[in-house]
PLY file of the C-alpha trace (Angstrom):
ply
format ascii 1.0
element vertex 231
property float x
property float y
property float z
element edge 230
property int vertex1
property int vertex2
end_header
22.79 -103.10 83.40
22.08 -103.77 79.72
19.74 -105.63 77.41
20.78 -109.05 76.14
21.41 -109.51 72.42
18.91 -112.39 72.37
15.97 -110.01 72.85
13.40 -110.07 70.05
13.24 -107.05 67.78
9.49 -107.24 67.16
6.42 -108.57 68.92
3.04 -109.44 67.47
0.06 -107.58 68.84
-1.31 -110.66 70.61
2.06 -111.49 72.22
3.19 -110.46 75.68
6.40 -108.44 75.69
9.42 -110.31 77.07
12.69 -108.44 77.78
15.95 -109.97 79.01
18.37 -107.88 81.05
21.88 -108.38 82.41
22.20 -106.85 85.85
25.21 -106.14 88.05
25.44 -104.20 91.33
21.76 -103.21 91.30
20.15 -103.94 94.68
16.86 -102.25 93.72
15.43 -102.09 90.21
12.46 -99.91 89.25
10.49 -100.80 86.12
8.20 -98.24 84.46
6.06 -98.34 81.32
5.08 -95.13 79.53
2.35 -95.17 76.90
2.38 -92.44 74.26
-0.53 -90.73 72.55
0.83 -91.28 69.05
-1.68 -89.01 67.31
-0.82 -86.04 69.54
2.92 -86.71 69.22
2.95 -86.88 65.41
0.60 -83.89 64.97
2.98 -81.84 67.09
6.27 -83.05 65.61
5.61 -84.57 62.14
8.84 -86.51 62.67
9.66 -90.17 63.40
9.44 -91.01 67.08
12.51 -89.86 69.05
13.59 -92.79 71.24
15.65 -90.45 73.44
12.60 -88.35 74.35
12.68 -86.71 77.78
10.32 -88.56 80.12
10.53 -86.05 82.99
7.08 -85.01 84.14
5.36 -87.95 82.46
3.31 -90.37 84.55
3.99 -94.07 84.03
1.02 -96.28 83.26
2.76 -99.15 85.07
5.41 -99.26 87.78
7.05 -102.05 89.79
10.17 -102.57 91.92
12.40 -105.64 92.22
14.89 -106.26 95.04
18.11 -108.30 94.59
20.62 -109.66 97.10
23.27 -110.88 94.65
26.95 -109.97 95.30
27.97 -106.63 93.78
30.47 -108.19 91.39
28.11 -110.89 90.08
26.30 -110.53 86.76
22.89 -112.17 86.69
20.31 -112.46 83.94
16.71 -111.51 84.53
13.66 -112.06 82.33
10.74 -109.64 82.52
7.34 -110.59 81.10
4.77 -107.86 80.53
1.43 -109.58 80.09
-0.28 -106.17 80.34
1.06 -105.40 76.86
-0.45 -108.51 75.29
-3.17 -107.76 72.74
-2.34 -104.07 72.99
-1.77 -101.72 70.05
0.34 -98.66 70.69
3.77 -97.17 71.35
5.39 -97.87 74.72
8.70 -97.11 76.43
9.84 -99.60 79.06
12.37 -98.07 81.47
14.63 -99.93 83.92
16.30 -97.80 86.62
18.74 -98.92 89.27
21.86 -97.66 91.08
21.84 -94.41 89.09
21.70 -96.13 85.71
18.90 -96.45 83.20
18.08 -98.70 80.25
15.03 -98.21 78.05
13.30 -100.18 75.32
10.87 -98.72 72.79
8.08 -101.18 72.05
5.80 -100.57 69.08
2.87 -102.94 68.76
0.74 -102.73 65.65
1.38 -101.35 62.19
-0.50 -99.29 59.62
0.10 -99.17 55.86
-1.27 -96.67 53.34
-2.28 -97.69 49.81
-3.93 -95.42 47.26
-4.79 -95.04 43.58
-5.76 -92.20 41.26
-9.40 -91.85 40.19
-11.43 -89.24 38.33
-12.52 -87.71 41.64
-9.08 -87.72 43.27
-7.02 -90.16 45.29
-8.82 -93.19 46.69
-6.84 -94.32 49.75
-7.09 -97.17 52.24
-5.35 -97.84 55.57
-4.31 -101.45 56.17
-3.69 -102.75 59.71
-1.25 -105.37 61.05
-3.72 -108.15 60.12
-3.73 -106.92 56.49
-7.33 -105.84 56.85
-8.83 -102.53 55.69
-9.48 -100.14 58.59
-12.96 -98.61 58.61
-13.76 -97.53 62.17
-15.25 -94.15 63.10
-11.71 -93.08 64.04
-9.99 -94.06 60.79
-8.54 -91.44 58.47
-5.60 -89.33 57.36
-4.16 -86.03 58.58
-2.72 -84.22 55.55
-1.47 -80.64 55.75
-3.50 -79.95 58.89
-6.77 -81.37 57.52
-8.40 -84.66 58.49
-9.85 -86.92 55.78
-12.11 -89.57 57.38
-12.59 -93.07 56.03
-15.93 -94.43 54.88
-17.16 -96.67 57.70
-18.51 -99.18 55.16
-15.56 -99.91 52.89
-12.75 -97.88 54.51
-12.13 -95.73 51.43
-10.67 -92.26 51.96
-11.29 -89.66 49.21
-8.55 -87.04 48.86
-9.00 -84.36 46.16
-6.12 -83.53 43.87
-3.95 -80.55 44.84
-3.11 -77.45 42.85
0.57 -78.36 43.00
2.06 -81.83 43.35
3.77 -82.35 46.69
4.88 -85.16 48.99
3.27 -84.62 52.41
4.16 -86.09 55.76
0.91 -87.80 56.61
-0.51 -89.25 59.81
-2.50 -92.47 59.51
-5.14 -92.86 62.23
-7.04 -95.96 63.31
-8.85 -95.78 66.64
-6.25 -94.67 69.25
-3.17 -95.60 67.19
-1.34 -93.33 64.75
1.62 -93.80 62.46
3.63 -91.43 60.28
4.05 -91.97 56.55
4.48 -90.00 53.31
1.81 -89.28 50.72
2.46 -88.14 47.14
-0.50 -85.86 46.42
-0.85 -85.31 42.69
-2.50 -82.61 40.62
-5.38 -83.19 38.25
-3.69 -83.94 34.96
-5.68 -84.40 31.75
-3.46 -86.56 29.60
-5.92 -86.72 26.69
-9.47 -85.78 25.75
-11.59 -87.62 23.19
-15.26 -87.26 22.29
-17.64 -89.71 20.67
-21.03 -88.48 19.51
-24.17 -89.92 17.96
-26.52 -87.96 15.70
-29.68 -89.17 14.02
-29.46 -87.49 10.61
-33.23 -87.90 10.09
-33.73 -85.40 12.94
-31.80 -82.68 11.08
-34.72 -80.72 9.70
-34.72 -77.07 8.67
-36.13 -74.85 11.42
-36.05 -77.57 14.13
-33.59 -78.61 16.87
-31.75 -81.91 16.76
-30.40 -83.87 19.78
-26.79 -85.07 19.89
-25.51 -87.68 22.34
-21.96 -86.68 23.37
-19.65 -89.04 25.29
-16.32 -87.47 26.38
-13.50 -89.88 27.27
-10.91 -88.35 29.58
-7.56 -89.83 30.49
-6.90 -88.41 33.99
-3.62 -89.36 35.64
-3.45 -92.45 33.51
-7.03 -93.59 34.21
-9.87 -93.40 31.67
-13.34 -92.14 32.56
-16.38 -91.25 30.49
-19.57 -89.23 30.93
-22.58 -89.25 28.63
-24.08 -85.82 27.84
-27.28 -85.11 25.95
0 1
1 2
2 3
3 4
4 5
5 6
6 7
7 8
8 9
9 10
10 11
11 12
12 13
13 14
14 15
15 16
16 17
17 18
18 19
19 20
20 21
21 22
22 23
23 24
24 25
25 26
26 27
27 28
28 29
29 30
30 31
31 32
32 33
33 34
34 35
35 36
36 37
37 38
38 39
39 40
40 41
41 42
42 43
43 44
44 45
45 46
46 47
47 48
48 49
49 50
50 51
51 52
52 53
53 54
54 55
55 56
56 57
57 58
58 59
59 60
60 61
61 62
62 63
63 64
64 65
65 66
66 67
67 68
68 69
69 70
70 71
71 72
72 73
73 74
74 75
75 76
76 77
77 78
78 79
79 80
80 81
81 82
82 83
83 84
84 85
85 86
86 87
87 88
88 89
89 90
90 91
91 92
92 93
93 94
94 95
95 96
96 97
97 98
98 99
99 100
100 101
101 102
102 103
103 104
104 105
105 106
106 107
107 108
108 109
109 110
110 111
111 112
112 113
113 114
114 115
115 116
116 117
117 118
118 119
119 120
120 121
121 122
122 123
123 124
124 125
125 126
126 127
127 128
128 129
129 130
130 131
131 132
132 133
133 134
134 135
135 136
136 137
137 138
138 139
139 140
140 141
141 142
142 143
143 144
144 145
145 146
146 147
147 148
148 149
149 150
150 151
151 152
152 153
153 154
154 155
155 156
156 157
157 158
158 159
159 160
160 161
161 162
162 163
163 164
164 165
165 166
166 167
167 168
168 169
169 170
170 171
171 172
172 173
173 174
174 175
175 176
176 177
177 178
178 179
179 180
180 181
181 182
182 183
183 184
184 185
185 186
186 187
187 188
188 189
189 190
190 191
191 192
192 193
193 194
194 195
195 196
196 197
197 198
198 199
199 200
200 201
201 202
202 203
203 204
204 205
205 206
206 207
207 208
208 209
209 210
210 211
211 212
212 213
213 214
214 215
215 216
216 217
217 218
218 219
219 220
220 221
221 222
222 223
223 224
224 225
225 226
226 227
227 228
228 229
229 230
């Protein structure tokens, strides 16, 4: 019992999952689908998903059994269509069990991408989904070093302050019930340069009186310029 080489490597979210299997000497085949809580898994492990994970004690979200009457020495091809996985986002393991043997397929549907830039206030980050759209639901955000940074529900922006020390963190991207692991290079606040422009009305410089000066500092923070007017 093994998967055929003609199986697709990836499936779009809207597609049903189709798996092709070669079967020999399997009179009864049990098919199970396990759905994983990706947020819980990555918060616990902070490691890429282990495809050899132990499924003992887990309850399948789907189960079915097929019976075959083919001769023991005959190899036959079977095609399994899982319409229940169409339009689903998540991480699933499909398990085939028969005659003491097991084959499993890990199916990941959906994808998240993290983009970010440096600003005067810190990192401005966005999570992009499989449709290349910015995620901005109430359950969108980033887990970084045990702290959750939520996204703005209007534009999807996620504000992350600069750190005291620069470090690359293993980061969990969250959008609704789907999570994905990535890395995030969290920088420190670095003032590359500091310039000041000022304006003074010399006619206001009178003995015994106070004069007003308009000061405009120009800071170059992490390669980005910003200015603030002070009176």
